[in-house]
C-alpha positions, -999 to +999 in steps of 0.1 A: +121-169+171+119-144+138+085-153+119+090-169+091+083-148+061+050-154+038+057-179+009+040-173-022+021-200-043+013-185-076+025-150-070+055-143-082+093-146-061+101-111-075+138-109-056+131-129-024+165-147-015+170-180-030+170-215-010+195-235-017+194-279-002+224-306-016+209-341-024+240-364-010+240-392-023+270-421-016+304-399-025+284-382-054+261-381-087+289-389-108+293-430-110+327-427-108+327-406-075+341-432-054+374-428-077+380-392-072+407-383-048+389-360-028+364-390-017+394-403-002+385-445+008+355-459-003+353-475+032+344-448+049+310-442+028+295-466+050+305-451+081+288-426+105+316-403+098+312-399+062+277-388+060+282-359+096+312-351+074+290-341+047+260-326+060+285-305+091+300-291+056+265-280+042+250-270+079+282-246+070+273-229+037+239-218+060+221-244+033+184-249+043+186-285+038+203-318+026+182-352+015+194-385+016+191-407-016+175-445-006+165-470-026+151-507-022+180-528-042+218-518-046+220-492-073+215-494-111+228-484-143+194-491-156+156-473-148+136-506-141+161-531-134+192-541-118+227-547-133+260-565-129+281-539-130+312-543-104+330-508-116+306-489-094+291-477-055+264-503-044+252-503-015+235-481+005+230-472+046+189-464+057+183-430+053+163-417+078+186-442+102+211-419+092+196-388+095+189-398+129+224-405+134+240-371+124+210-351+141+224-343+171+255-336+157+239-300+140+219-270+152+200-258+122+200-275+090+172-296+075+176-338+076+148-347+048+155-390+047+142-403+011+115-432+014+103-456-013+068-453-003+054-482-032+062-506-007+065-493+029+036-486+053+028-448+065+021-458+095+059-465+102+069-435+080+045-412+102+064-424+134+099-425+121+097-390+106+079-378+139+108-391+160+134-376+137+112-341+143+114-345+179+155-354+182+162-322+158+135-298+173+116-295+141+141-299+117+128-331+098+113-337+070+110-369+040+117-370+001+086-394-014+101-416-040+081-446-060+090-473-073+091-493-104+118-517-103+104-554-100+135-561-081+123-539-050+088-551-054+109-586-048+118-582-013+083-578-008+064-604-025+030-582-021+024-568-053+034-574-090+046-534-102+039-527-135+064-526-158+079-494-170+110-486-188+121-454-207+105-469-239+069-472-223+064-443-197+052-421-224+026-440-241-012-440-227-006-475-210+024-463-196+004-432-181-023-449-166+002-475-142+022-442-138-007-423-127-017-453-103+015-449-088+014-416-080-022-415-068-013-442-049+017-423-033-004-392-027-028-414-005+008-426+016+013-389+021-027-378+033-028-408+055+010-397+072-007-363+072-036-373+099-013-394+119+010-365+125-022-347+133-040-375+153-023-358+183-033-324+195-003-305+203-017-300+245-027-338+248+002-343+268-009-341+306+022-354+326+006-342+352+019-363+380+000-352+412-031-363+395-021-390+375-029-377+344+000-382+316-023-380+286-058-362+276-078-394+255-100-366+241-072-349+227-060-388+204-079-391+175-087-422+152-085-407+117-107-436+100-084-435+067-105-459+041-093-456+003-083-482-021-047-485-012-049-479+024-074-483+054-057-471+081-070-468+123-046-442+135-035-427+160-001-426+161+019-435+188+042-410+188+030-376+200+024-345+173+057-336+158+077-299+166+067-287+136+029-298+132+035-312+099+072-323+091+086-312+055+071-336+026+090-330-009+089-347-036+111-351-073+089-346-101+100-347-142+060-347-153+028-342-153+015-377-130+040-364-105+038-328-110+000-331-095+016-351-067+038-322-058+011-301-064-014-318-045+004-335-010+040-316-008+055-289+006+088-284-014+088-305-054+115-306-072+117-301-111+145-307-136+141-281-167+178-278-187+166-242-191+150-207-182+126-210-203+113-249-193+119-237-160+093-216-171+073-238-181+073-262-158+061-235-127+031-225-147+018-263-155+030-273-114+007-241-106-021-251-126-023-280-111-021-268-077-049-244-087-066-278-097-062-292-066-077-264-043-045-250-030-034-223-052-029-205-021-007-223-003+027-219+000+045-244-025+081-241-034+091-253-064+135-260-068+150-266-096+174-296-096+210-292-111+246-319-107+272-295-103+312-300-111+326-266-099+358-253-096+374-214-094+396-214-125+373-214-162+373-249-177+387-271-150+353-287-137+347-296-171+382-313-175+374-331-142+342-344-153+359-352-181+383-373-169+357-389-145+340-396-175+370-414-192+376-433-158+337-443-162+333-457-198+310-430-208+304-392-206+280-386-176+244-375-179+216-372-156+178-367-156+190-327-141+212-301-164+244-311-152+264-277-150+304-278-156+313-236-141+330-212-117+310-205-087+303-170-102+284-187-133+263-216-118+250-182-098+244-166-128+223-191-139+205-195-105+191-159-103+185-160-141+162-193-129+144-176-101+133-155-127+110-181-143+098-187-108+118-209-092+118-202-055+150-225-045+169-252-061+187-288-048+219-287-058+241-326-064+275-321-061+292-345-091+320-350-064+311-349-025+342-340-018+349-316-039+317-303-052+302-298-018+331-279-004+325-252-036+290-252-030+287-242+004+327-218+004+322-204-034+289-205-043+274-192-009+294-164-007+291-154-041+253-151-037+256-135-003+275-104-019+249-103-044+223-100-017+208-133-028+211-157-001+212-154+039+244-143+059+231-167+094+202-191+100+168-173+109+150-197+121+149-226+144+124-250+121+132-262+089+100-245+083+106-210+089+136-214+073+118-220+042+086-196+056+061-221+060+041-213+089+035-241+110-001-258+104-030-257+128-040-291+134-074-305+121-088-325+149-082-300+172-102-277+148-129-299+138-134-307+177-133-267+190-154-266+162-175-286+179-177-273+214-187-242+198-214-253+180-228-271+215 
Protein backbone atom coordinates (compact mmCIF):
# COMPACT_ATOMS: atom_id res chain seq x y z
CA UNK A 1 0.00 0.00 0.00
CA UNK A 2 1.49 3.40 -0.94
CA UNK A 3 2.41 5.72 1.88
CA UNK A 4 -0.04 8.60 2.32
CA UNK A 5 1.04 11.95 0.96
CA UNK A 6 1.76 14.47 3.72
CA UNK A 7 -1.00 16.91 4.54
CA UNK A 8 0.02 20.42 5.54
CA UNK A 9 -1.23 22.08 8.66
CA UNK A 10 -0.88 25.80 8.26
CA UNK A 11 1.33 25.45 5.17
CA UNK A 12 0.14 26.26 1.64
CA UNK A 13 -1.55 23.46 -0.26
CA UNK A 14 -0.06 24.54 -3.57
CA UNK A 15 -1.38 22.37 -6.40
CA UNK A 16 -2.17 19.31 -4.29
CA UNK A 17 -5.05 17.22 -5.67
CA UNK A 18 -8.45 18.10 -4.33
CA UNK A 19 -10.33 15.89 -1.90
CA UNK A 20 -14.05 15.42 -2.44
CA UNK A 21 -16.79 14.13 -0.17
CA UNK A 22 -20.57 14.19 -0.45
CA UNK A 23 -23.09 14.72 2.33
CA UNK A 24 -26.08 12.40 2.01
CA UNK A 25 -29.37 13.50 3.54
CA UNK A 26 -32.84 12.13 2.76
CA UNK A 27 -33.55 12.53 -0.98
CA UNK A 28 -31.23 15.52 -1.28
CA UNK A 29 -30.67 18.88 0.35
CA UNK A 30 -33.54 20.71 -1.32
CA UNK A 31 -36.69 20.25 0.81
CA UNK A 32 -38.68 19.27 -2.31
CA UNK A 33 -36.07 16.77 -3.52
CA UNK A 34 -38.30 13.85 -2.53
CA UNK A 35 -40.84 15.05 -5.12
CA UNK A 36 -38.33 15.18 -7.97
CA UNK A 37 -38.82 12.41 -10.57
CA UNK A 38 -35.14 11.45 -10.22
CA UNK A 39 -35.78 10.37 -6.64
CA UNK A 40 -38.23 7.59 -7.36
CA UNK A 41 -40.76 6.34 -4.77
CA UNK A 42 -40.45 8.25 -1.49
CA UNK A 43 -40.82 5.01 0.47
CA UNK A 44 -37.40 3.98 -0.80
CA UNK A 45 -35.71 6.58 1.42
CA UNK A 46 -35.97 4.17 4.35
CA UNK A 47 -34.47 1.15 2.59
CA UNK A 48 -30.96 -0.22 2.50
CA UNK A 49 -31.17 -0.28 -1.31
CA UNK A 50 -31.51 3.52 -1.43
CA UNK A 51 -28.43 4.20 0.69
CA UNK A 52 -26.36 1.44 -0.87
CA UNK A 53 -27.07 2.85 -4.31
CA UNK A 54 -25.99 6.35 -3.31
CA UNK A 55 -22.75 5.15 -1.74
CA UNK A 56 -22.00 2.93 -4.75
CA UNK A 57 -22.39 5.95 -7.02
CA UNK A 58 -20.07 8.01 -4.82
CA UNK A 59 -17.47 5.23 -4.85
CA UNK A 60 -17.79 4.95 -8.62
CA UNK A 61 -16.70 8.59 -8.70
CA UNK A 62 -13.61 7.84 -6.56
CA UNK A 63 -14.75 10.22 -3.82
CA UNK A 64 -12.85 10.21 -0.53
CA UNK A 65 -15.85 9.65 1.70
CA UNK A 66 -19.56 10.11 2.22
CA UNK A 67 -21.23 11.49 5.33
CA UNK A 68 -24.66 10.46 6.58
CA UNK A 69 -26.78 13.08 8.33
CA UNK A 70 -28.55 12.25 11.58
CA UNK A 71 -30.58 13.88 14.34
CA UNK A 72 -32.50 12.95 17.48
CA UNK A 73 -35.80 14.52 16.43
CA UNK A 74 -37.66 14.82 13.12
CA UNK A 75 -36.30 17.26 10.59
CA UNK A 76 -37.54 20.83 10.90
CA UNK A 77 -37.55 23.99 8.84
CA UNK A 78 -36.83 25.88 12.08
CA UNK A 79 -33.39 26.27 13.69
CA UNK A 80 -34.30 25.50 17.28
CA UNK A 81 -37.69 23.75 17.36
CA UNK A 82 -39.97 21.29 15.65
CA UNK A 83 -42.42 22.40 12.97
CA UNK A 84 -45.75 20.95 11.88
CA UNK A 85 -45.04 20.64 8.16
CA UNK A 86 -46.23 17.55 6.33
CA UNK A 87 -44.92 18.46 2.85
CA UNK A 88 -41.27 17.65 3.59
CA UNK A 89 -39.40 14.48 4.48
CA UNK A 90 -39.67 13.61 8.16
CA UNK A 91 -37.91 10.63 9.74
CA UNK A 92 -34.42 9.16 9.52
CA UNK A 93 -32.61 5.88 9.79
CA UNK A 94 -29.74 5.70 12.27
CA UNK A 95 -26.59 6.96 10.53
CA UNK A 96 -24.13 4.58 12.19
CA UNK A 97 -26.30 1.58 11.35
CA UNK A 98 -26.76 2.74 7.75
CA UNK A 99 -22.98 3.01 7.41
CA UNK A 100 -22.55 -0.47 8.87
CA UNK A 101 -25.18 -1.86 6.50
CA UNK A 102 -23.58 -0.50 3.34
CA UNK A 103 -20.00 -1.14 4.46
CA UNK A 104 -19.72 -4.72 3.10
CA UNK A 105 -20.90 -3.48 -0.29
CA UNK A 106 -17.99 -1.04 -0.64
CA UNK A 107 -14.24 -1.46 -1.03
CA UNK A 108 -12.55 1.94 -1.00
CA UNK A 109 -14.74 4.86 0.02
CA UNK A 110 -14.81 6.21 3.57
CA UNK A 111 -18.04 6.06 5.60
CA UNK A 112 -18.64 8.90 8.07
CA UNK A 113 -21.91 8.87 10.04
CA UNK A 114 -23.10 11.88 12.03
CA UNK A 115 -23.57 11.51 15.80
CA UNK A 116 -25.23 14.07 18.09
CA UNK A 117 -22.74 14.24 20.94
CA UNK A 118 -24.84 16.47 23.19
CA UNK A 119 -27.11 13.60 24.23
CA UNK A 120 -25.01 10.48 23.68
CA UNK A 121 -22.11 8.88 25.51
CA UNK A 122 -18.54 8.78 24.17
CA UNK A 123 -18.11 5.17 25.32
CA UNK A 124 -20.96 4.05 23.05
CA UNK A 125 -19.70 6.10 20.13
CA UNK A 126 -16.12 4.88 20.51
CA UNK A 127 -17.05 1.22 20.22
CA UNK A 128 -19.61 1.81 17.45
CA UNK A 129 -17.15 3.67 15.23
CA UNK A 130 -14.31 1.30 16.15
CA UNK A 131 -16.57 -1.56 15.07
CA UNK A 132 -17.34 0.24 11.79
CA UNK A 133 -13.60 0.68 11.26
CA UNK A 134 -13.04 -3.04 11.77
CA UNK A 135 -15.91 -3.90 9.40
CA UNK A 136 -14.53 -1.60 6.69
CA UNK A 137 -10.88 -2.47 7.39
CA UNK A 138 -10.02 1.13 8.08
CA UNK A 139 -12.54 3.36 6.29
CA UNK A 140 -14.61 4.74 9.17
CA UNK A 141 -15.03 8.20 10.59
CA UNK A 142 -17.53 10.28 12.49
CA UNK A 143 -19.02 13.77 12.21
CA UNK A 144 -19.66 15.13 15.68
CA UNK A 145 -22.66 17.45 16.02
CA UNK A 146 -24.04 19.47 18.93
CA UNK A 147 -27.73 20.10 19.53
CA UNK A 148 -29.64 23.05 21.00
CA UNK A 149 -33.12 21.80 20.20
CA UNK A 150 -35.38 21.31 23.25
CA UNK A 151 -37.34 18.55 21.49
CA UNK A 152 -34.15 16.50 21.14
CA UNK A 153 -33.25 17.03 24.81
CA UNK A 154 -36.78 16.01 25.82
CA UNK A 155 -36.16 12.47 24.58
CA UNK A 156 -33.57 11.99 27.31
CA UNK A 157 -34.68 14.16 30.22
CA UNK A 158 -31.15 14.56 31.55
CA UNK A 159 -30.55 18.23 30.91
CA UNK A 160 -32.18 21.49 29.92
CA UNK A 161 -30.29 22.87 26.93
CA UNK A 162 -29.66 26.59 26.58
CA UNK A 163 -32.33 28.40 24.58
CA UNK A 164 -30.41 29.43 21.49
CA UNK A 165 -32.03 30.87 18.39
CA UNK A 166 -30.78 32.60 15.28
CA UNK A 167 -31.52 35.88 17.05
CA UNK A 168 -29.66 35.09 20.29
CA UNK A 169 -26.74 32.92 19.24
CA UNK A 170 -24.66 35.99 18.35
CA UNK A 171 -25.19 37.71 21.70
CA UNK A 172 -22.60 37.45 24.50
CA UNK A 173 -24.92 35.15 26.45
CA UNK A 174 -25.54 33.04 23.36
CA UNK A 175 -21.82 32.78 22.66
CA UNK A 176 -21.17 31.64 26.24
CA UNK A 177 -23.84 28.96 25.93
CA UNK A 178 -22.53 27.82 22.56
CA UNK A 179 -18.98 27.77 23.90
CA UNK A 180 -20.05 25.45 26.71
CA UNK A 181 -21.68 23.04 24.26
CA UNK A 182 -18.63 22.96 22.02
CA UNK A 183 -16.24 22.58 24.95
CA UNK A 184 -18.29 19.56 25.97
CA UNK A 185 -17.98 18.26 22.40
CA UNK A 186 -14.21 18.71 22.64
CA UNK A 187 -14.11 16.62 25.82
CA UNK A 188 -16.34 14.05 24.11
CA UNK A 189 -13.84 13.68 21.27
CA UNK A 190 -10.92 13.46 23.70
CA UNK A 191 -12.61 10.65 25.65
CA UNK A 192 -13.43 8.85 22.39
CA UNK A 193 -9.85 9.12 21.15
CA UNK A 194 -8.46 7.85 24.44
CA UNK A 195 -10.81 4.88 24.31
CA UNK A 196 -9.64 4.05 20.79
CA UNK A 197 -6.10 3.99 22.19
CA UNK A 198 -6.99 2.03 25.33
CA UNK A 199 -6.08 -1.21 23.55
CA UNK A 200 -2.54 -1.34 22.20
CA UNK A 201 -2.23 -2.74 18.70
CA UNK A 202 -0.72 -6.02 19.91
CA UNK A 203 -2.98 -6.50 22.95
CA UNK A 204 -4.55 -9.58 21.31
CA UNK A 205 -2.19 -12.55 21.56
CA UNK A 206 -4.55 -15.34 20.42
CA UNK A 207 -2.09 -18.09 21.35
CA UNK A 208 -4.19 -21.25 21.53
CA UNK A 209 -1.23 -23.36 22.66
CA UNK A 210 -0.67 -21.34 25.82
CA UNK A 211 -4.31 -20.33 26.30
CA UNK A 212 -3.45 -16.61 26.25
CA UNK A 213 -5.93 -14.59 24.21
CA UNK A 214 -5.02 -11.15 25.48
CA UNK A 215 -2.16 -9.33 27.18
CA UNK A 216 -3.87 -7.45 29.99
CA UNK A 217 -0.86 -5.19 30.43
CA UNK A 218 -1.60 -3.74 27.00
CA UNK A 219 -5.11 -2.62 27.95
CA UNK A 220 -5.25 0.73 29.68
CA UNK A 221 -7.55 2.71 31.91
CA UNK A 222 -8.05 6.16 30.44
CA UNK A 223 -9.17 7.70 33.77
CA UNK A 224 -10.70 10.77 32.15
CA UNK A 225 -12.21 13.22 34.65
CA UNK A 226 -13.61 16.55 33.51
CA UNK A 227 -16.62 18.82 33.97
CA UNK A 228 -18.72 16.79 31.52
CA UNK A 229 -17.47 13.18 31.64
CA UNK A 230 -15.83 10.75 34.04
CA UNK A 231 -14.80 7.66 32.11
CA UNK A 232 -12.65 4.83 33.45
CA UNK A 233 -12.06 2.67 30.40
CA UNK A 234 -10.68 0.66 28.76
CA UNK A 235 -12.92 0.11 25.73
CA UNK A 236 -14.34 -3.32 25.05
CA UNK A 237 -13.37 -3.09 21.37
CA UNK A 238 -9.80 -3.64 20.13
CA UNK A 239 -7.99 -0.66 18.66
CA UNK A 240 -9.41 0.26 15.24
CA UNK A 241 -7.42 -0.57 12.11
CA UNK A 242 -6.76 3.15 11.52
CA UNK A 243 -5.69 3.60 15.13
CA UNK A 244 -7.82 6.74 15.17
CA UNK A 245 -10.82 6.82 12.81
CA UNK A 246 -11.46 10.18 11.16
CA UNK A 247 -13.07 12.87 13.35
CA UNK A 248 -14.88 15.64 11.48
CA UNK A 249 -17.06 18.61 12.42
CA UNK A 250 -19.05 21.36 10.71
CA UNK A 251 -18.21 24.90 11.82
CA UNK A 252 -19.80 28.24 10.99
CA UNK A 253 -18.11 30.65 13.41
CA UNK A 254 -15.27 31.16 15.87
CA UNK A 255 -16.61 28.89 18.64
CA UNK A 256 -16.90 25.76 16.48
CA UNK A 257 -13.71 26.71 14.60
CA UNK A 258 -11.98 26.20 17.95
CA UNK A 259 -13.44 22.67 18.18
CA UNK A 260 -12.18 21.87 14.69
CA UNK A 261 -8.75 23.27 15.53
CA UNK A 262 -8.52 21.36 18.81
CA UNK A 263 -10.08 18.02 18.05
CA UNK A 264 -10.80 17.28 14.37
CA UNK A 265 -9.00 15.78 11.40
CA UNK A 266 -11.37 17.50 8.95
CA UNK A 267 -13.39 20.66 9.47
CA UNK A 268 -16.23 21.68 7.15
CA UNK A 269 -16.71 25.43 6.71
CA UNK A 270 -19.25 27.51 4.79
CA UNK A 271 -17.71 30.48 2.95
CA UNK A 272 -19.79 32.18 0.27
CA UNK A 273 -16.88 33.57 -1.74
CA UNK A 274 -13.13 33.14 -2.14
CA UNK A 275 -12.17 35.98 0.18
CA UNK A 276 -14.48 34.58 2.83
CA UNK A 277 -12.80 31.20 2.41
CA UNK A 278 -9.37 32.76 2.84
CA UNK A 279 -10.44 34.55 6.04
CA UNK A 280 -12.02 31.42 7.52
CA UNK A 281 -8.97 29.27 6.76
CA UNK A 282 -6.74 31.88 8.41
CA UNK A 283 -8.93 31.88 11.53
CA UNK A 284 -8.96 28.09 11.73
CA UNK A 285 -5.18 27.93 11.32
CA UNK A 286 -4.71 30.56 14.04
CA UNK A 287 -6.95 28.56 16.36
CA UNK A 288 -5.02 25.42 15.45
CA UNK A 289 -1.77 27.10 16.47
CA UNK A 290 -3.34 28.35 19.70
CA UNK A 291 -4.38 24.77 20.47
CA UNK A 292 -0.78 23.59 20.06
CA UNK A 293 -1.50 21.73 16.82
CA UNK A 294 0.19 24.00 14.28
CA UNK A 295 2.26 21.13 12.87
CA UNK A 296 -0.54 18.59 12.91
CA UNK A 297 -2.32 17.80 9.64
CA UNK A 298 -5.80 19.31 9.50
CA UNK A 299 -8.00 19.43 6.42
CA UNK A 300 -10.37 22.36 5.94
CA UNK A 301 -13.16 21.48 3.50
CA UNK A 302 -15.53 24.00 1.94
CA UNK A 303 -19.25 23.22 1.87
CA UNK A 304 -21.47 23.77 -1.18
CA UNK A 305 -25.02 22.79 -2.06
CA UNK A 306 -24.90 21.90 -5.75
CA UNK A 307 -27.42 21.71 -8.59
CA UNK A 308 -25.63 20.58 -11.75
CA UNK A 309 -26.63 20.25 -15.39
CA UNK A 310 -24.65 20.11 -18.62
CA UNK A 311 -26.66 22.92 -20.21
CA UNK A 312 -26.03 26.44 -18.85
CA UNK A 313 -29.09 27.70 -17.01
CA UNK A 314 -30.75 24.28 -16.73
CA UNK A 315 -29.70 23.75 -13.10
CA UNK A 316 -31.07 27.14 -12.04
CA UNK A 317 -34.35 26.39 -13.85
CA UNK A 318 -34.58 23.02 -12.12
CA UNK A 319 -33.96 24.58 -8.72
CA UNK A 320 -36.62 27.20 -9.45
CA UNK A 321 -39.15 24.43 -10.14
CA UNK A 322 -38.25 22.77 -6.86
CA UNK A 323 -38.55 26.12 -5.06
CA UNK A 324 -42.05 26.50 -6.49
CA UNK A 325 -43.03 23.09 -5.20
CA UNK A 326 -41.57 23.91 -1.79
CA UNK A 327 -43.35 27.25 -1.64
CA UNK A 328 -40.17 29.23 -0.93
CA UNK A 329 -36.78 29.97 -2.43
CA UNK A 330 -34.29 27.50 -1.02
CA UNK A 331 -31.30 28.99 0.78
CA UNK A 332 -28.74 27.32 3.02
CA UNK A 333 -26.00 27.96 5.54
CA UNK A 334 -23.65 26.98 2.71
CA UNK A 335 -23.36 28.64 -0.68
CA UNK A 336 -25.82 27.27 -3.25
CA UNK A 337 -24.24 26.64 -6.66
CA UNK A 338 -26.35 26.20 -9.79
CA UNK A 339 -24.50 25.61 -13.03
CA UNK A 340 -22.41 23.19 -15.04
CA UNK A 341 -19.72 20.76 -13.87
CA UNK A 342 -17.15 22.93 -15.65
CA UNK A 343 -18.30 26.01 -13.77
CA UNK A 344 -18.18 24.16 -10.47
CA UNK A 345 -14.66 22.93 -11.23
CA UNK A 346 -13.61 26.55 -11.82
CA UNK A 347 -15.05 27.54 -8.44
CA UNK A 348 -13.45 24.66 -6.53
CA UNK A 349 -10.01 25.32 -7.96
CA UNK A 350 -10.34 29.01 -7.16
CA UNK A 351 -11.31 28.20 -3.56
CA UNK A 352 -8.35 25.83 -3.29
CA UNK A 353 -6.10 28.83 -3.79
CA UNK A 354 -7.72 30.30 -0.68
CA UNK A 355 -6.38 27.37 1.37
CA UNK A 356 -9.18 24.81 1.24
CA UNK A 357 -7.87 21.27 0.72
CA UNK A 358 -11.20 19.74 -0.26
CA UNK A 359 -14.94 20.10 -0.42
CA UNK A 360 -17.99 18.38 0.99
CA UNK A 361 -20.70 18.75 -1.62
CA UNK A 362 -24.39 18.56 -0.77
CA UNK A 363 -26.36 17.34 -3.81
CA UNK A 364 -29.61 19.27 -4.21
CA UNK A 365 -31.35 16.10 -5.46
CA UNK A 366 -29.41 12.91 -4.91
CA UNK A 367 -30.90 11.12 -7.91
CA UNK A 368 -29.80 13.88 -10.28
CA UNK A 369 -26.94 15.81 -8.72
CA UNK A 370 -24.90 12.96 -7.23
CA UNK A 371 -24.37 11.35 -10.67
CA UNK A 372 -23.65 14.83 -12.03
CA UNK A 373 -20.83 15.07 -9.48
CA UNK A 374 -19.39 11.62 -10.13
CA UNK A 375 -19.86 11.55 -13.93
CA UNK A 376 -19.55 15.24 -14.74
CA UNK A 377 -17.50 17.11 -12.15
CA UNK A 378 -15.00 14.33 -11.40
CA UNK A 379 -13.99 13.75 -15.06
CA UNK A 380 -13.62 17.51 -15.50
CA UNK A 381 -11.32 17.75 -12.47
CA UNK A 382 -9.38 14.72 -13.70
CA UNK A 383 -8.95 16.38 -17.10
CA UNK A 384 -7.38 19.34 -15.28
CA UNK A 385 -5.10 17.08 -13.24
CA UNK A 386 -6.83 18.05 -10.00
CA UNK A 387 -8.37 14.73 -8.91
CA UNK A 388 -7.32 11.11 -8.62
CA UNK A 389 -7.92 8.54 -11.35
CA UNK A 390 -7.83 5.57 -8.99
CA UNK A 391 -7.93 4.84 -5.28
CA UNK A 392 -4.33 4.66 -4.07
CA UNK A 393 -4.75 3.85 -0.35
CA UNK A 394 -6.64 1.23 1.59
CA UNK A 395 -7.80 3.38 4.51
CA UNK A 396 -9.66 6.64 4.83
CA UNK A 397 -6.73 8.24 6.62
CA UNK A 398 -4.50 7.10 3.78
CA UNK A 399 -6.81 8.63 1.15
CA UNK A 400 -6.54 11.95 2.99
CA UNK A 401 -2.78 11.74 3.47
CA UNK A 402 -3.07 11.26 7.23
CA UNK A 403 -0.60 8.95 8.94
CA UNK A 404 -1.77 6.26 11.35
CA UNK A 405 -1.24 7.73 14.84
CA UNK A 406 0.93 6.01 17.40
CA UNK A 407 -0.84 4.69 20.48
CA UNK A 408 -0.43 7.19 23.32
CA UNK A 409 -0.50 4.53 26.03
CA UNK A 410 2.00 2.27 24.26
CA UNK A 411 4.32 5.26 23.93
CA UNK A 412 3.99 6.03 27.63
CA UNK A 413 4.54 2.39 28.65
CA UNK A 414 7.60 2.08 26.41
CA UNK A 415 9.01 5.28 27.88
CA UNK A 416 8.57 3.88 31.40
CA UNK A 417 10.32 0.64 30.42
CA UNK A 418 13.21 2.57 28.88
CA UNK A 419 13.58 4.71 31.99
CA UNK A 420 13.62 1.75 34.38
